[in-house]
Every structure is written in C-alpha cells, then in structure tokens.
C-alpha positions as CSV (number, residue, x, y, z in Angstrom):
1,M,0.0,0.0,0.0
2,N,1.3,3.4,-1.0
3,N,0.3,7.0,-0.2
4,Y,-1.1,9.1,-3.0
5,E,-2.8,12.4,-3.4
6,I,-5.2,13.5,-6.1
7,V,-6.1,17.1,-7.1
8,Y,-9.1,17.4,-9.4
9,I,-10.8,20.4,-10.9
10,I,-14.6,20.3,-11.0
11,H,-16.8,22.3,-13.5
12,P,-17.5,25.7,-11.8
13,A,-21.3,25.6,-12.5
14,L,-21.9,22.7,-10.2
15,Q,-23.6,23.4,-6.9
16,E,-22.2,22.3,-3.5
17,G,-24.5,19.2,-3.3
18,R,-23.2,18.0,-6.7
19,L,-19.6,18.5,-5.6
20,V,-20.3,16.3,-2.5
21,D,-21.7,13.6,-4.8
22,I,-18.6,13.6,-7.0
23,K,-16.3,13.5,-4.0
24,S,-18.3,10.7,-2.4
25,K,-18.1,8.6,-5.6
26,I,-14.4,8.9,-5.7
27,H,-14.2,8.0,-2.0
28,E,-16.5,5.0,-2.5
29,K,-14.3,3.8,-5.4
30,L,-11.2,4.1,-3.2
31,T,-12.9,2.0,-0.4
32,S,-14.1,-0.6,-2.9
33,L,-10.5,-1.1,-4.0
34,K,-9.5,-1.6,-0.4
35,G,-8.0,1.8,-0.1
36,K,-8.4,4.3,2.7
37,V,-9.0,8.1,2.5
38,L,-6.6,9.8,4.8
39,Y,-7.4,13.5,4.2
40,D,-9.6,15.6,1.9
41,D,-10.2,19.3,1.4
42,N,-12.2,21.6,-0.8
43,W,-9.9,24.4,-2.0
44,G,-12.8,26.3,-3.5
45,K,-13.4,28.0,-6.8
46,K,-10.2,29.5,-8.4
47,K,-9.3,31.1,-11.6
48,L,-7.6,28.8,-14.0
49,A,-4.3,29.7,-15.6
50,Y,-5.8,28.9,-19.0
51,A,-9.3,28.0,-20.3
52,I,-10.2,24.3,-19.9
53,D,-13.3,23.3,-21.9
54,K,-14.1,27.0,-22.3
55,Q,-14.1,27.5,-18.6
56,K,-12.1,30.2,-16.9
57,Y,-12.8,29.0,-13.3
58,G,-12.9,25.6,-11.6
59,T,-13.5,24.2,-8.1
60,Y,-10.4,22.5,-6.8
61,L,-10.7,19.3,-4.6
62,F,-7.8,17.7,-2.9
63,C,-7.6,14.2,-1.4
64,Q,-4.9,12.0,0.1
65,F,-5.4,8.3,0.3
66,L,-3.7,4.9,0.8
67,L,-4.0,2.4,-2.1
68,D,-2.2,-0.4,-3.9
69,G,-0.3,0.9,-7.0
70,K,-2.1,-1.6,-9.3
71,N,-5.5,0.0,-8.6
72,I,-4.5,3.6,-9.4
73,Q,-5.4,3.1,-13.1
74,E,-9.0,2.5,-12.2
75,I,-9.2,5.7,-10.2
76,N,-7.5,7.5,-13.2
77,T,-10.0,6.0,-15.6
78,D,-13.0,7.0,-13.5
79,C,-11.8,10.6,-13.4
80,E,-11.2,10.7,-17.1
81,L,-14.7,9.4,-17.9
82,N,-16.5,11.8,-15.5
83,S,-17.4,14.9,-17.7
84,N,-17.7,17.1,-14.6
85,I,-14.0,16.7,-13.8
86,L,-12.1,19.1,-16.0
87,R,-8.6,17.9,-15.0
88,H,-7.1,15.6,-12.4
89,L,-3.6,14.6,-11.2
90,I,-2.6,11.7,-9.1
91,T,0.8,11.8,-7.4
92,R,2.6,9.3,-5.1
93,I,3.7,10.9,-1.9
94,D,5.8,9.9,1.2
95,S,4.0,9.0,4.4
96,S,5.5,12.1,6.0
97,Q,3.6,14.3,3.5
98,V,0.2,13.1,4.6
99,L,-1.9,15.8,6.2
100,D,-4.4,15.6,9.0
101,E,-7.2,17.8,10.3
102,K,-5.0,20.2,12.4
103,D,-2.9,20.7,9.2
104,K,-6.2,21.6,7.4
105,K,-6.9,24.4,9.9
106,E,-3.3,25.6,9.7
107,L,-3.4,25.6,5.9
108,K,-6.6,27.6,5.9
109,N,-5.1,30.1,8.3
110,Q,-1.9,30.3,6.3
111,N,-3.9,30.8,3.1
112,K,-5.8,33.7,4.7
113,T,-2.5,35.3,5.9
114,D,-1.0,34.7,2.5
115,D,-3.9,36.4,0.8
116,K,-3.6,39.4,3.2
117,S,0.2,39.6,2.7
118,S,-0.2,39.2,-1.1
119,K,-2.7,42.1,-1.1
120,E,-0.4,44.2,1.0
121,T,2.5,43.4,-1.3
122,E,0.4,44.3,-4.3
123,K,-0.4,47.7,-2.7
124,E,3.3,48.2,-2.0
125,E,4.2,47.4,-5.6
126,V,1.6,49.8,-6.9
127,K,2.9,52.5,-4.5
128,V,6.5,51.8,-5.6
129,S,5.5,51.9,-9.3
130,E,3.7,55.2,-8.8
131,D,6.8,56.6,-7.0
132,V,9.0,55.4,-9.8
133,E,6.7,57.1,-12.3
134,V,6.9,60.3,-10.3
135,V,10.7,60.1,-10.2
136,E,10.9,59.4,-14.0
137,D,8.5,62.3,-14.7
138,S,10.7,64.6,-12.6
139,K,13.8,63.4,-14.4
140,E,12.1,64.0,-17.7
141,D,11.1,67.5,-16.5
142,S,14.6,68.3,-15.3
143,K,16.0,67.1,-18.6
144,A,13.6,69.3,-20.5
145,E,14.6,72.2,-18.2
146,E,18.2,71.5,-18.9
147,K,17.6,71.5,-22.6
148,E,15.7,74.8,-22.4
149,E,18.5,76.3,-20.4
150,V,21.1,75.1,-22.9
151,K,19.0,76.4,-25.8
152,V,18.5,79.8,-24.0
153,S,22.2,80.0,-23.3
154,E,23.0,79.2,-26.9
155,D,20.5,81.8,-28.1
156,L,22.1,84.4,-25.8
157,A,25.5,83.4,-27.1
158,V,24.3,83.8,-30.7
159,Q,22.8,87.2,-29.8
160,E,26.0,88.4,-28.2
161,D,28.0,87.2,-31.1
162,S,25.7,89.0,-33.5
163,K,25.8,92.2,-31.4
164,E,29.6,92.0,-31.4
165,E,29.6,91.6,-35.1
166,D,27.2,94.5,-35.5
167,L,29.4,96.7,-33.3
168,K,32.5,95.7,-35.3
169,E,30.6,96.5,-38.5
170,E,29.5,99.9,-37.1
171,D,33.0,100.6,-35.9
172,S,34.4,99.7,-39.3
173,E,31.7,101.9,-41.0
174,N,32.5,104.7,-38.6
175,D,36.2,104.3,-39.3
176,S,35.5,104.3,-43.0
177,N,33.3,107.4,-42.7
178,D,35.9,109.1,-40.6
179,D,38.5,108.3,-43.3
180,K,36.2,109.6,-46.0
181,E,35.6,112.8,-44.0
182,E,39.4,113.3,-43.5
183,N,40.0,112.7,-47.2
184,N,37.2,115.2,-48.1
185,S,38.7,117.8,-45.7
186,E,42.2,117.3,-47.0
187,E,40.9,117.7,-50.6
188,K,39.3,120.9,-49.8
C-alpha cells in the first residue's frame, strides 16, 4: 500500500451538493478497491491559468489516500470518464507528507494570511511603481529644463556674437566714414 494524493478540478457551474456527490463517488471507489481516505479538502473556486473546456474557473478538490499501486489506473479512468471533472492529477507521496485535520486548519489560516500579505505586497508594488513614475517624470522634467537652459544660453551666445559683429561693422563703418571725411577735408 502506497500513499497518493489527487487534485481534481470540477466544473464551476456545479452546486455544493453535486460536488459532494462527485467527492463521495471517488471515496466509494477508493474504499471498494480496499483503499483508505486519509485526508480531503475543498480548496474552493479559483481562476484557471488557461481555459479548460471553455471554462475560466474551476473548483479544486484535494484528497490524500492509501491504495495499492495496481489500482491507481481504475481511479484515473473514473476521473477521465467523468465529464464534470475538468482535470485531475494523481501523485505518489511519502507518508511524511500526509496531512491531518489540524494541518487543514493551519493551511486555511496560512492561506488567509498569505492572501492578506499578497494584497499588501500588491499595494506596496503599486505605490512603488507610482513613486518610480513620479521620479521618472521629474527626471524628464529636469532634462527638459536643462535642454531649455542650454537652448536659451545658446540663443544668448548667438545674440551676443551678432551684437559684437554689429558693433564691429558699425566701428568699421565709422572708421571708413571718418576716413572719408578726412579725405574730403584734405581735398578741400
């Protein structure tokens, strides 16, 4: 006799009473094959990673049992033929991995705290991403300001250069005018 666990996903539209019927049929099959149910749990309705038979959600059921290895194929066949079971997986486990009722309570409490901590983590991640966006925006703003300052300083430099050139031109014109006046006065 070996220890096994099965996780099976039930169609999400089934009501609680129908879930109990499916679970009891699997338990009856196990006992008829001289096996023993050690632990079972309903994990509830969860979103699937991908659509199975056009379903986005499924109800997860978990069961650990003791059974001869030669009878596993019969359990596997029953799960495959049941149209209400979307997917199933049977895995052999060590006897140290078998859970009991107190573990069930601890798992539920752990799941609740995990849900709370995951929600808090998500909130922190959102806050951090918002902070990062603010920092990136401020960096972009400061880069834009730097570009404007560079452009303004370039414009000022160009204006100063043009003023200097204008002054030089005026000086040269004044010099040439002075030269002309001197020449005119000398000629007279």
